[in-house]
C-alpha positions as CSV (number, residue, x, y, z in Angstrom):
1,X,50.9,19.6,119.8
2,X,53.6,21.7,122.0
3,X,56.8,22.9,120.3
4,X,58.8,20.6,121.8
5,X,57.2,17.6,120.1
6,X,58.2,16.3,116.5
7,X,58.0,18.5,113.9
8,X,55.4,17.5,111.1
9,X,56.9,16.9,107.2
10,X,55.3,18.8,104.2
11,X,56.9,17.1,101.1
12,X,56.7,19.5,98.3
13,X,56.9,18.9,94.5
14,X,55.9,20.7,91.3
15,X,52.5,19.7,90.3
16,X,50.3,18.3,87.6
17,X,47.0,19.1,85.9
18,X,43.9,17.2,87.7
19,X,43.2,15.5,84.6
20,X,44.6,15.2,81.1
21,X,42.2,17.6,79.1
22,X,42.7,20.7,77.7
23,X,40.8,22.8,80.3
24,X,42.7,21.4,83.1
25,X,45.8,21.9,81.4
26,X,45.2,25.3,80.9
27,X,44.3,25.9,84.4
28,X,47.6,24.5,85.4
29,X,49.6,26.1,82.8
30,X,48.3,29.6,83.9
31,X,49.1,29.0,87.6
32,X,52.3,27.4,86.9
33,X,53.8,30.0,84.2
34,X,52.2,33.1,85.6
35,X,54.6,32.5,88.8
36,X,57.0,35.4,88.6
37,X,60.2,33.0,89.4
38,X,59.1,30.9,86.4
39,X,58.7,33.4,83.7
40,X,60.6,36.1,85.3
41,X,59.0,39.3,83.2
42,X,57.2,42.3,84.4
43,X,53.4,41.2,85.1
44,X,52.2,42.8,82.0
45,X,54.7,41.3,79.7
46,X,54.2,37.7,81.5
47,X,50.5,38.2,81.4
48,X,50.7,39.0,77.3
49,X,53.2,35.5,76.8
50,X,50.9,33.5,79.2
51,X,47.4,34.3,78.7
52,X,47.6,36.1,75.3
53,X,50.1,33.5,73.6
54,X,51.0,30.0,75.3
55,X,47.2,29.6,76.8
56,X,46.3,29.5,73.4
57,X,48.4,27.8,71.7
58,X,50.1,25.0,74.4
59,X,47.2,23.2,76.0
60,X,46.0,21.1,73.5
61,X,49.6,19.6,72.8
62,X,50.2,19.5,76.5
63,X,46.8,17.6,77.3
64,X,47.7,14.8,74.6
65,X,51.4,14.4,76.2
66,X,49.6,13.9,79.4
67,X,47.1,11.6,77.9
68,X,49.8,9.4,76.9
69,X,51.3,9.2,80.4
70,X,48.3,9.1,82.8
71,X,47.6,5.8,84.5
72,X,44.4,4.4,86.0
73,X,45.7,6.5,89.1
74,X,46.3,9.6,87.7
75,X,49.1,11.8,86.7
76,X,52.9,10.0,87.2
77,X,54.2,12.5,89.4
78,X,51.2,12.8,91.8
79,X,51.0,9.2,92.2
80,X,54.8,8.8,92.5
81,X,54.8,11.5,94.9
82,X,51.9,9.9,97.0
83,X,53.6,6.7,97.3
84,X,56.5,8.6,98.7
85,X,54.6,10.3,101.3
86,X,53.0,6.5,102.4
87,X,56.5,5.4,102.7
88,X,58.0,8.5,104.6
89,X,55.1,8.3,106.9
90,X,55.8,5.0,108.0
91,X,59.5,6.1,109.1
92,X,58.8,9.7,110.3
93,X,57.8,10.2,114.0
94,X,55.2,12.6,113.3
95,X,52.3,13.7,110.8
96,X,53.6,13.8,107.1
97,X,51.4,15.3,104.6
98,X,52.0,16.0,100.6
99,X,51.8,19.4,98.6
100,X,52.1,20.8,95.4
101,X,53.4,24.1,94.3
102,X,51.0,24.1,91.7
103,X,47.6,22.4,91.1
104,X,46.4,19.6,93.9
105,X,46.9,19.1,96.5
106,X,48.3,22.5,97.0
107,X,50.8,23.8,100.0
108,X,47.8,25.3,101.7
109,X,45.9,22.3,101.8
110,X,49.1,20.5,102.9
111,X,50.2,22.5,105.8
112,X,46.2,22.8,107.2
113,X,46.5,19.1,106.7
114,X,49.4,19.0,109.2
115,X,47.8,21.7,111.5
116,X,44.3,19.9,111.7
117,X,46.5,16.8,113.3
118,X,48.0,19.4,116.1
119,X,51.2,20.3,114.4
120,X,53.0,23.6,115.5
121,X,56.3,23.0,113.6
122,X,56.7,21.9,109.9
123,X,59.7,20.9,108.3
124,X,59.1,21.5,104.3
125,X,61.1,19.5,102.0
126,X,61.1,20.6,98.6
127,X,61.8,17.7,96.6
128,X,64.3,19.0,94.6
129,X,68.2,18.0,95.2
130,X,69.3,21.7,93.6
131,X,68.7,24.9,94.1
132,X,66.6,27.1,91.4
133,X,64.2,30.1,91.6
134,X,61.5,28.4,89.5
135,X,61.7,25.1,92.1
136,X,63.1,25.6,95.3
137,X,62.9,29.4,96.0
138,X,59.6,29.3,94.8
139,X,58.3,26.6,97.2
140,X,60.2,28.5,100.3
141,X,58.4,31.6,99.3
142,X,54.8,30.1,98.5
143,X,54.9,28.4,101.9
144,X,56.0,31.6,103.7
145,X,53.2,33.2,102.1
146,X,50.3,30.8,103.2
147,X,51.5,31.1,106.8
148,X,51.6,34.8,106.8
149,X,47.8,34.8,106.3
150,X,47.5,32.6,109.2
151,X,46.3,33.6,112.8
152,X,48.1,30.9,114.6
153,X,50.8,29.8,111.9
154,X,53.3,26.9,112.5
155,X,56.9,27.6,112.7
156,X,58.6,26.7,109.4
157,X,61.9,24.8,108.7
158,X,63.2,24.3,105.3
159,X,65.5,21.6,104.1
160,X,68.1,23.0,101.9
161,X,69.0,21.6,98.3
162,X,70.3,18.1,99.4
163,X,72.2,17.1,96.1
164,X,75.5,16.7,98.3
165,X,74.0,14.9,101.4
166,X,75.3,11.3,101.6
167,X,72.2,9.9,102.2
168,X,70.8,11.2,98.8
169,X,74.0,10.2,97.1
170,X,73.8,6.8,98.5
171,X,70.0,6.3,97.7
172,X,70.7,7.7,94.0
173,X,73.7,5.6,93.5
174,X,71.9,2.5,94.7
175,X,68.8,3.0,92.2
176,X,71.0,3.7,89.3
177,X,73.5,1.0,90.1
178,X,71.0,-1.8,89.9
179,X,70.3,-0.4,85.9
180,X,73.7,-0.4,84.6
181,X,74.6,-4.3,84.4
182,X,75.4,-5.6,81.2
183,X,76.9,-4.0,78.1
184,X,76.3,-0.4,77.3
185,X,78.2,2.5,75.7
186,X,77.5,5.8,77.6
187,X,75.4,7.2,80.6
188,X,73.6,10.5,79.6
189,X,72.6,12.9,82.8
190,X,69.6,14.9,81.4
191,X,69.0,17.8,83.6
192,X,65.8,20.2,83.4
193,X,67.0,23.2,81.5
194,X,66.9,26.9,83.0
195,X,67.1,30.4,81.3
196,X,70.6,31.4,81.4
197,X,69.6,34.6,82.9
198,X,68.4,32.6,86.0
199,X,71.9,31.5,86.7
200,X,73.5,35.3,86.1
201,X,70.6,36.4,88.6
202,X,72.1,34.4,91.2
203,X,75.4,35.6,90.6
204,X,74.6,39.4,91.6
205,X,78.0,40.5,91.0
206,X,78.1,38.7,88.0
207,X,82.0,38.0,88.0
208,X,81.6,34.0,88.3
209,X,78.6,32.2,86.9
210,X,79.2,31.3,83.3
211,X,82.6,33.4,83.2
212,X,85.0,30.5,82.7
213,X,84.7,27.0,81.8
214,X,85.1,25.4,85.1
215,X,83.4,28.0,87.0
216,X,80.9,25.4,88.1
217,X,83.7,23.3,90.2
218,X,85.0,26.4,91.9
219,X,83.3,27.4,95.2
220,X,82.1,30.7,95.4
221,X,79.2,32.8,97.4
222,X,77.2,32.1,94.2
223,X,77.2,28.3,94.2
224,X,74.8,27.9,97.2
225,X,72.3,29.7,94.5
226,X,73.9,28.2,91.1
227,X,71.7,25.4,89.5
228,X,74.1,24.9,86.9
229,X,77.0,24.4,89.4
230,X,75.1,22.1,91.5
231,X,73.8,19.7,88.9
232,X,77.2,19.6,87.3
233,X,78.5,18.5,90.8
234,X,75.7,16.3,91.2
235,X,76.7,14.2,88.0
236,X,80.1,14.1,88.9
237,X,79.4,12.8,92.5
238,X,77.2,10.2,90.9
239,X,79.9,8.9,88.1
240,X,82.1,8.9,91.2
241,X,79.8,7.0,93.1
242,X,79.5,4.4,90.2
243,X,82.9,4.5,89.6
244,X,82.7,5.7,86.0
245,X,85.5,6.8,83.8
246,X,85.0,10.1,82.4
247,X,84.7,9.1,79.1
248,X,81.5,7.0,79.8
249,X,79.4,9.8,80.9
250,X,78.1,13.4,80.0
251,X,75.4,16.2,80.6
252,X,72.6,17.7,79.0
253,X,69.5,20.0,79.7
254,X,66.1,19.4,78.5
255,X,62.8,21.2,78.9
256,X,63.9,24.3,77.2
257,X,60.7,27.1,76.4
258,X,60.7,30.4,74.7
259,X,63.3,31.8,72.5
260,X,65.6,33.2,75.3
261,X,69.3,31.6,75.5
262,X,68.7,28.0,78.0
263,X,71.3,26.1,79.4
264,X,73.0,23.9,76.9
265,X,74.0,21.5,75.5
266,X,70.3,20.2,75.1
267,X,69.5,16.8,75.3
268,X,67.8,15.9,72.2
269,X,70.8,17.2,70.3
270,X,73.2,15.5,72.4
271,X,71.7,12.0,71.9
272,X,72.1,12.7,67.9
273,X,75.6,13.6,68.6
274,X,76.2,10.8,70.7
275,X,74.6,8.1,68.0
276,X,76.7,9.9,65.0
277,X,79.8,9.4,67.2
278,X,79.2,5.5,67.5
279,X,77.3,5.1,70.5
280,X,74.8,2.7,70.0
281,X,73.4,1.5,73.7
282,X,72.7,4.8,75.6
283,X,71.3,5.3,78.9
284,X,69.7,8.1,80.3
285,X,69.1,9.3,83.8
286,X,67.1,12.5,85.0
287,X,68.4,13.5,88.3
288,X,67.0,16.8,88.6
289,X,63.5,14.6,88.9
290,X,63.1,12.9,91.9
291,X,59.7,11.3,90.7
292,X,59.1,9.9,87.1
293,X,56.6,12.7,85.4
294,X,55.9,14.1,81.7
295,X,59.3,15.0,81.3
296,X,61.0,11.6,81.7
297,X,58.2,9.3,80.8
298,X,57.0,11.5,77.4
299,X,59.9,14.0,76.9
300,X,62.9,11.8,77.3
301,X,61.3,8.1,76.9
302,X,59.4,9.0,73.5
303,X,60.7,11.9,72.2
304,X,64.3,11.8,73.0
305,X,64.3,7.8,72.2
306,X,63.0,8.6,68.7
307,X,66.0,11.1,67.9
308,X,68.6,8.7,69.2
309,X,67.2,6.0,67.5
310,X,66.5,7.8,64.0
311,X,70.3,9.1,64.4
312,X,71.3,5.2,64.3
313,X,71.4,4.4,68.1
314,X,70.0,0.9,68.8
315,X,69.2,0.7,72.4
316,X,68.0,3.3,74.6
317,X,67.2,3.0,78.3
318,X,66.1,5.7,80.6
319,X,66.8,4.8,84.2
320,X,63.5,5.1,86.6
321,X,63.4,8.4,89.4
322,X,63.8,7.4,93.0
323,X,59.9,7.3,93.0
324,X,59.2,5.7,96.2
325,X,62.3,3.7,96.5
326,X,62.6,2.5,100.2
327,X,66.2,3.8,100.4
328,X,65.2,7.3,98.9
329,X,62.4,7.3,101.7
330,X,64.9,6.7,104.4
331,X,67.1,9.4,102.9
332,X,64.0,12.2,103.4
333,X,63.9,10.7,106.9
334,X,67.3,11.2,107.3
335,X,68.2,14.8,105.8
336,X,64.8,16.4,107.0
337,X,66.4,17.2,110.9
338,X,68.9,19.0,109.2
339,X,66.4,21.8,108.5
340,X,65.9,22.3,112.2
341,X,69.3,23.7,112.5
342,X,68.3,27.0,110.3
343,X,65.8,29.4,111.1
344,X,62.9,30.5,108.4
345,X,64.3,34.0,108.1
346,X,65.4,36.5,105.1
347,X,69.2,35.8,104.4
348,X,69.2,32.2,106.1
349,X,66.1,30.5,104.2
350,X,68.1,29.5,101.4
351,X,66.6,32.3,98.9
352,X,69.0,33.6,96.3
353,X,69.5,37.5,97.1
354,X,69.0,39.5,93.9
């Protein structure tokens, strides 16, 4: 295929263990947590924490959690991502493949699948609405590393985080709106958390992020790379698109790991406070995830639900992620060509300068 032909699409999500077993989970966590953009510590310290502590303590509990959400088709994240791939393939005019940052199918396998079909240009679509060094950035760097080792690599283009894109906003609002019928008290936006230092790293001058209460809504050079600013704006955008008044929604952060400071308030503690304040019917949405996964199906719909009900809440509804919604697939197809406007080169590839 010549470069004048339509580029292939590589959809990339986080990944999952190959099975809900201790050995499979251990392999997955090893690859995931040894990524220097996930646990951004010096190699020896990271290895000590991951290989010396985490891999000896977490796999059994994590395997039990995966067993609770595993379906006949496999991991929810993989299943939902595959279904999205199939929907997008019906709409895109060139080959489409799926890759995972960790586990299988790998980014390398996805790129090779496209190349075997004659593709010499690839639009990489990290399935993350918001920028984070531990999600979007690591996908960009991994894809670039894979092609750097090839003799005849395809040209890569990267779709930027798309939380502001009208097509994404419409798809998210349409899916969410369908779950807000009837009487309910409050909508909680539960975003995946990050260590505070990840936010600070993407503000090299240290003069904006987390320096004032409204920093996330003031434009600054760091906004392009600030996860907290992007998720706060994303929540505000969706609330606006749904016509919600300020008192009917709030933001929290889930999935913290370790003892370092993480973004707050935490989701579980927030739901307990909401119940104590009189909220009886709580809706929860997790917009950092475009596919339902362990964090939405088990952590939120099981653990956080139990905390809310235990604190006096009466009804707890988790709004599904976008998954393979046709409107979401159409949004991916509408957004992807915008990556062609940018060249995958240092300084323009969306990687946070540090």
